[in-house]
N, C-alpha and C positions, 0 to 999 in steps of 0.2 A: 518381559515387555517386548513383544514382537513389533518390529517396525514395519508398517504397511504403507503402501502408496495407493491411496484411494483416488478414484477419478475426481477431477475438479468439478465443483458445483457452481463456482463463481470465478469470473475472470476480471481482473482490474486492468484498465488501460490508462496510462498517464501520457499526456501530450504537453510537453513544456512549451510555454509561449516566450521563454527566454532561454538562453544557454544555461544548462545546469552545471556550473563549475564548482569546484570546492569552496570558493568564496560565497557563491549564491546559496549553497547548501543543498546538494542533491539528496535523493532518497537513498537510505541505507537498507540493504536487504541481508537476511541471514539465509544463505543457501541451505536447502534440504529441511528447513524448519517446518515446511508444510507436510512432511511425512510424519505419520502418527508415531509418537514416542521420541521425536527429535526436537520438539519446540524449545526445550530448555537445555540442549546439548552445549555445554561450555566449551567444547573443543571445536566448534564451528566458527570460523572467522567471518565477520560481516564484510560486505562489499558494497561499493557505491557504483552507480552508473552515471557518468557525466554526459548526458544526452544533449544534443543540440536542439535548437528551435524546431519544433514540428516532428522530431524523431519520437516515435511511439515506444513506450516501455510497457510490455504486456507481462503480467505475472499472476500466478495463482493467488486468489484472495486470502488463503490460509497462511501464506509465507509471512514470517515476521518482518516488518518493515517500519521505517520511521523517517520523517524529514529531518535532516540535520540543520543546525543553526545557520541562519542567513547572516553572514558577516559583511555583506557588500553594501548595505545601506540602500539598496534598491529593492523593489517588489519582486516576488517570485511567483507569477501566475502560472498555473498548471490546469489544464483540462483533465478532469478525473472522471472516467466513465467506468461503471460497473455493470457487467453482464451476468445475470444469474439464471439458474434453472427456474422454470415456471413454478410459482407458488412458494419460493424460498423467501423467508423473512429473517433478517439478522436482528434478533431481539436483544442481543448482548451489546453490540457496538452502536446500534441505532434504536434504542428503546424510547418509548414515549416518556418514561421517567427522566431520562437523560436530557431530552430536548423539549420538555413540557413548556418552556417559556418562549418558544418560537411563535411568532404571529401566524395566524391562519393565512393560507394562500387564497388569493381572490381569483 
């Protein structure tokens, strides 16, 4: 199982509108999980980024990530921007089947 680092086809940008502290629940990332063959590597330790208001977090779309629990009792607004290569469609994470109950946009 050869591990390959392919060029990114999508870039995510997070811009927190509040400080992302351990209490608010920052995003957890698994370094190198975007490399083919590394996604389920149990030896890779997750990491978090405690970014301040307005500090951008840029990362490869393929990297394993998740938002940790918000224990603060306050909201955790984040601007989430995704840049993709022309004509790319993510039918796994954003399929019509998964979001079929959303209202039509006017």
